[in-house]
N, C-alpha and C positions, 0 to 999 in steps of 0.2 A: 810789237804792241803788248803791253803788260795786261794780264787778266783783270777783269773787273772784280769789285768786292763780292758781288753775288756769285761769281764763278768760283772764287776761292772758297766761299762758304759751302757750295755744293760739293766740292772736292773733299773737304773735311768730313762732310756728312756721309759721303760714299765710303770713305775709309773706315769710319766708325761702324757703318752697317756691315761692311765686309768682315771686320774684326769680330763682330758679334755673331755673324753667320758662321765663321770659322770655328768659334768656340762651341756653338750649338752643334755643328757637325762633329766636332771632336767628342762631345758628350754622347751623341747618338752612336757614334762608331765604337766608343770604348765604354761599355757598361761598367759601373763601379760596384754593383752588388751581385749576389748570386743569381743565376739565370734559371727559370723554371722551364726546362726544355720539353716537358711533356704537355705543355699548354700551347694553344695557337699563338703565333707571333703577334697577332693583333692586340694582345694584352688582356683579353677577356679572362675572368677568373670564375671558378665554380662558386655556387652558393653553399659554402662549406657547412655552415651551421644548419641550414635548412635541410641539407642532405642527411646529416647525422640525426636530426630530430625525426625526419620522415622514416628512417630505417628502424626506429623504435616505436613507431605509432602502433596503436592497438588494433588497427585494421588495415588491409591492403588499400581500401578505398581512401582512407585518410592519408596514407603514405603517398599515393599517386596524386591526390588533390593538391599537395604542396607544390608539385611540378617545378622543382628547382633545376637550374642548370648544373651539370656535374661532369666529371671526367673519370672514366674507367681506365685503369692501367693494368698491364700484364706483368707477370714475374720476369725479372731481368731488364725491365724497361727503365731507361734513365729518366730521372725526375728533375734533378737540379745539379748544376755545375757552377764552378767559379769561373769568372771571366779571366782572359789573359791579362797579365799585369800590364798596366799602361805605362809608357815611358814617362819618366819624371819631367815636368815642365820647368823651365828656367826659374819662373817666379816661385815654384814650390821648393827648389833646391835650397833657397836661403832660409825658409821656415821649417816648421815641423812637417814630416811626411804624414799623409792621411793613413789611418789604420787600415790594414788589409781586410778585404771582405771575407766573411766566413759563411759556411753552410748552416742551414737550420739543423737542429738535432735530428738524428734518425730515430723516429718513433716506432710504434708497433707496425710490423710488416714492411719496414724500410731498413736498408743497411747502407753504410758509407764505405766506399771503396775508391781509392786513387782520386781523391778530391771531388767526388760526386756522390749523389744519393741515388740509390737504385731500389726499385720495388722488389720485394721478396715474394709477393703473392698477388693474386688477382683481386681487384676491388676498387673502391672509390678513393680518390686522392682527397686527403683532409689536412688542411694547414691550420695548426693550432695557434700560429703566431710565433711559436718557439720551436716547433718540431713538425715534421711531415709524418703522417700516418697513412695506413691503408685500412679502410673500413670495409668489412664484408658487405657485398650487395645482397646477401641472403637475409630475408625477413622471416622470422619465426613467430607464429601466432602466440598470443599470451598463454593459451592453454597447451602449447607445444604440439598441436595436432597438424600443423601445416608449415611447409617451407616454400617460400616463393622468391624467385629471383626478381629484384626490383630494378627496372631499367629506366633511368631518367634521361632527359634531354642531354645529349653530349655536345661539348664544345668542339670536339673533333672526333673523327671516326676512330674508335678504339680497336685494339686487337681482339679477334674473336676468342671466345672461350673454347678450349679443347676438352676432350674427355678427361684427361689427367687433371687439368686445372679444376674442372667442375667437381671431380671426386675429392680433390684436396679441400675445396671450399666447404663441401658437405662435412668432411671429416673435422675441419676446424671448428664448426659450430656444433659438433657432436651428433649430427644426423646419421642414423644407421639404416633407416628404412630404404626400400628400393624406390628410386625416382621414376616418375612416369615417362615411358619411352617417347611419347609424342612431344612432351615438354622438353626433354633432352634434345631431341632432333631440332626443334624450333630454336633452341638456344645455341646449338652448335652451328646452325646455318647463319646465325647473326641476325640482329635486330636493327631496324632503321635508326640511325644516330639521333634523329629528332623525335623519336617516338618515346612516349612515357607509357610503360606497360609493366604489368606483373605477370610473370610466368610461374604457374603453380607446379612445383617440382615433385612434391610428395605429400601424401596424407598419412596421418597415423591411423591406427585401427581404433575407432571409438568404442568406449564401453557402452554396454546396453543396460539401462536400468531395469530392474525387475518389474513385473506387472503387479499392480495392486490387486489385493483380493477383491472379489466381487460377489454380489448376491443376485441370484436368479430367482425372482419371485414368481410364484404361480398365480399371481393376481396383480392388478395395477395398484401400487402402493400410494399413488399421489392423490391426496384429498384436495378437491377444488372448492372455490367459494360457492359454486352453484350459479347457474345462469340466471340473470334477472329477466323475468317476463316483462311484457310491455307495461303491465300495471305496477311493476316494482316488486312483485312477490317473487319468492325464491323457488326455482325449479329443482326440487330435491333429486330428481333423476340424474341431474348433471353433476352432483356433488361427489359421487363415488365414495361416500362416507360409510355406507352400510354394505359391507361385502361379506356375505355369508359363506361359511366353510362347514364341512361336515367332520365328524369325529374320525380320526385316522387319516385325514387328507394331508398329503405333502404340500406344505405352503411355501417353502423356500429351500434353496440349496446354496450353501455358502462355499465358494471356491477359495482355496488358500492363495496367498501371494507367491510369486516366484522370485528366485534369487537373481541378482544382477550378474551380467557377464562382463568380466574385466576386459580392458583393451590395452593398447600400447601406443605411446606417443612416438614422434619421429626420432626421438633420442633413445628409443628402446625401453623407456621406463613404463612400468605398469600404470594403467589408469583405471580407477575404480568408479563405480556408480552405486547408487542407493538400491538396496533390496526393496521389493514392493512391500507395502504396508497392508496389514490384515484389515479386512472389512470390519468396521466398528458396528457390529450387530450381535445381539444375544437373544436367546430364547426367553421370553417373558412368561406372563401368566398363561397357563393352559396350553403351553407349547413345549414339546419335548425335542431334544437335540440328540442326534445319533451320528456316528461316523459312517461316511459313505465311501464310494470308490475314489481313488486318487487324492486322498486327503481331504475330501469334501466333508461338510457337515450338513446333515439333512434335518430340517425343522418339520415337525408334524403336529397337527392340531390334536389336542387331547379331548376336546369337546366340540359340539356343534355350537356355533355362535358367530359373532362379527369379528373380523380380523382387522388389526390396526398395526401400524408401525409408528411408535412414539418413543422419543428419547433414546434411540438406538436399540429398541427392543421390538420384537415381533410378539404380539400378544393376541389372544382370542378372548373376547368378552362375552359373557352370557347376555342375552338380549331380553329385556322386559318389554313386552309389546302390549299396548292398549289399543283395542280395535276402534275406538271412537273417542269422544271427549273424556277427559279425566274428571270424574264426578265422584259422588259419595259411594257409588257402587264399587269403585276401585280404591278410593282414598288416597292418602299421601303415598309417595313412592320413594323408597330409599334402598338402592341396590348398588352392588359393586361394579356391575357391568354397564352396558348401554341401555338407554331408554328410548323407545320409539312410540310416539303418541299419534295415532292417526285421526286427530281431531284437535280440539282446543283444550287448554287448561283453564278450568272455571275458577272463579274468584275464591281466594282463601286457601288453595291447595299448595302443597310443597312437593317439589321433585328434586331428589338428590341422586347423582349418578357418579360412579367411579370412572365412567367413560364419557361418551357423548350423550347429549339429549337432542332428539329430533322431534319437532312438533309441526304437524302439517296444518294447523289452524292458528288461533289467536291465543295470546296469554292475557288473561283478564287481571283486574286490580287485586292487590293484596296476595299475589302469588310469589312464591320463593322458588327460584331455579338455581341449583348449584351443580356444577359439573367440573370434574378434573380434566375433562377433554374439551370438546367444542359444544356450542349451543347453536342450533339452527331452528329458526322459527319462520315458517312459510309466510305468515301474515304479520300482524303487529304485536307489540308489547305495550300494555296499557296500565295506568294507575300509579298514583303517587306513593302507594304503599307496596308496590311491587319491587322486589329486590332480585337482581340477577348477578351471579358470579360465575365466570368461566375462566379456568386456567388457560385454556386454549383460545381459539378464535370464536367470534360470534357473528351470525348473519340474521337479519330480520328485514321485513318490508318497511316498518317504521317503529319508532318508540315515542311514546307520549307520556310525560309526567313520571316515568319510571326511573329507577336507579340501577346502574350497572357498573361492575368492576370486571375488567377483561384483561387477561394476561397477554393475549395476542392482538390480532387485528379485528376491527369492527367494520362490517360492510352493511350499509343501510340502503334499501332500494328506493325509498321515497323521501322521508324527512325525519328530523329529530325535533320534537316540540317540548319545551320545558323539561327536558331530560337531564339527569345528572349522570355524566359518563366519566369514568376514569379508565384509560386504556393504555396498556403497555406497548401496543403496536401502533398501527396507523388507522385513523378513522376515515372512511370513504362514504360520502353520502351521494348517491347516484341520482340522476334525473330521469331514470327509466320510466317513471309514471307520467311524464309530461307536465305541463303547466308550471307550478311553483315547486316541483320536485327538486330534490337536491338542496333543501333548505335546512339550516340550523337556526331555529327561532326560539328564543328564551332558553333558560337553563344554563348549565355549565358543561362544557365538553373539553376535557384535557387529554391529550394523547402524546405519548413519548415519541412516536414515529411521525407525528405531524397530522394535519387534517387536510382533506380535499373535499370541497363542497362547491355548490353553485352560488348559494346565497347565505349570508350570515347576518343575523340581527332580526329585529322585528319592527314592522310598521307601527304596531300599537305601543311600542316603547317597552315591551317586556325586557327585563334585564337579560342580556345574552353575553356569556363569557366563553370565548374560545381560546385555546392556548396549548402550549407544550410544557410538560412537566416530567419529572422522573417516573419510572415505572410504578404502578400501584404498590408493588411489594416494597420497593425502596422508600417511597414517600410515607407509607404507613409505618414502616420500621423507623424512619427518621423522626416521625412525629412521636412515636412511643418512646424513643430514646430521649427526645427533648422533654417529654413529660417526666421521665425518670430523673433527668438532670434537675428539673425544677423541683421535684419532690425531695431529692437528696439535698438540694440547697436549703430547703426549708428545715429539714431535720438537722443539718449541720448548724444552721443559725440557732436553733433551739438548744442544741448541746453547748454551743459557745456561751449562750446566755446563762445556762445552768452552771457553767464553769466560771462565769464572771469575766470572760475575756471577749474581745471584739474581733480578733483575727487569729488565724492559725500561725503560730511561730514556735519553732522547736524550743527556743530559749524560754519563752513565756510558759510553755507547758511544763518544762523541767522545773522552773521556779515555782510553778503552781503546786507540783507534787511535793517538792521539798518543804514548801511553806505549810502544807496541810498538817493538821494534827494527826497523831497516830490513829485515832478512831475514824477519821474521814479519809485517810490516805488510800485505803483499799478501794473506796468508792470513786475517788478522783482518778485513780489508775484505771479502773474499769471504764469510766467515762472517756478517758483519753484513748484507750484502746478502741472503744466504739467509734470515737471521732475519726481515728486513723482508718478504720475499716470503711466508714462512710466516704471519706476523702478518696480512698482507693477505688471504691465503686463509682464515684462521680467521675474520676479521671478516666476510667475504662469506658463508661457510657459516653462521656464527652468526646473522647478520641474516636469511638466508633461512629458517633453522630457526625462528627466533622468529616470523616472519611466518606460516609454516605452522601453528605451534602456536596462534597467535591465530585462524587460520581454522578449525582443528579445534575450538577452544573454542566458537566460534559454532555450528558444526554440532552439537556435543554439547548445547548449550542448546536447540536446536530439536527434538531427538528425544524420544520417549516410549515407554515399554513398557506394554502392556496385556495382563494375564493375566486372562481372563474367568471362570475357574472356581476355580483353587486354585494357591497358591504353597507349595511344601514348605519346611519349616524347613531351614536350611543353604544355601539358594540364595543365590548372590552376585549382587548388582546393581551393575554398573559404569557410570559415566558418565565417559568420559575417564580421568583419573588418579585419580578418586574412586571409592570402593567402600564398600558396606555389605553386611552379611549378614542375611538374613531369619531371625529367631530361631526362630519357631514357624510352624506351618501357618497360612496367611493366606488369607482369602476373596478374591473377585475384587478386584484392585487395579491401579492405574496408578502408574507411577513416572516421575518427571521431575526435571529439574535446574533449580534456581532459587536465586538469592542464594548461589551457590557451595556449595550443599548438595543432596544427593539427597533428594527428598521423595516422599511417596506419598499417594494418596487412594483411598477405596473406590469401586468401580464398582458401579453399581446395575443 
């Protein structure tokens, strides 16, 4: 019986399947390219590039975090071979023969011998695509002070490191320090193939920087703001501002800096460190300096007085003391040292001090206080005709209607009312007195370092301006320079009118001189020289002004206002030349300057 049509079709299908299977079997049995004999037969390959990048990471932690799969190989280990030549197939005999397979190039740490590639040293296998290389497993820290053996997850169990191989690896990277015995032992015993670990082999000898010079004071040099009492007044006992010393008393000992001790990295190279720096302190007024033991300098007070540390100087000031109120009995005070008034300054008197001014009572109207140091007033400062200037900081219970220019910080215990304040530091208005304490109501308060208060503005509608501006020194100087530029502009215009020209042009001036009659030429030349002098003065003043304005702008950007309870509607907020008005009563808010705008955010 002849086979059916479907049977014949199954037979042909089976023959085709068998033919394809035979060809596949032939392909598996006879590799056509070079064989990587150092890797598992399953065909897994290392993360070559990840391994290379990890070994140059700037920390061991980053190197291990990469966690690549890798393969360590030992010296003499076969890496790659060529397959046995396959017998030519009948169908290939008629056409061109396939090109014979070739090995990859032998890169660094690899050699070719008898048709195979062999490792010359211990390390990680790295395939560039064109060549095989061996990459050292030793990681050296960027500062050259540590050597670590980095062990990544292995595709197969590698040969262990022996003592000779380890020494050769260290030599190859230039490491000459002695390796840690425990680390060597761990490495020689072998690590788990699946473990990613760094074994710290050696440390360099770090350099030790020199110690900075120091000052050992015989007193507490830190001046504090003074504790605020419950009523907002200042507790002068807590300020530490009046420290009395006697004549001949040792007030400070200055110790010199020490030199650095050099070290050595793992490659044997010297490592240096910075020597210590000298203490920036000198003997100021009424203090003598003499050499002491061990290179020290001993400071001694030449008089009895109050001691201060200001601007890098230890100085002793004579103290002018007033036992009670400053009245006609004492009169105005103008001294180079400190002034201590154990009472109030009555209306109309002037106090000027080269150091600090301390007043345990009140400052009345039409008083002038000027100090190159700090001003401390236990109670308040009153009066629209009162002028206060402090190069340092100022502290008071309250200020009402008075004017003040302060180089440092201003601390107020209760309130500022209709005061005119320009402050180079930070203004802080505390709520120590309870109730509506912490209020800035009416007046103008500008502070380079910002403002912190509880309330800002007035229920009665008194105009209140709070804000950030440049330091008083910078703003006053910028204003004077602007006045100078304006004045020079006027003088230049008058000269131009006298010369009969409208603008400064070199050609026009030259023509003017040439056209002048001999009798007038000398006068014209003198006018032109004067004009050029004025133009040079204007350019100098304008450049200096612009530089100051840029500096002030940076100061303005760094400041902020913090009103922690309430801002009344109508309060003006100024940052430099920019201003906004708070429309309605606002809850706790902070104001700052960003992207050339005044911005605000809620305080929580």
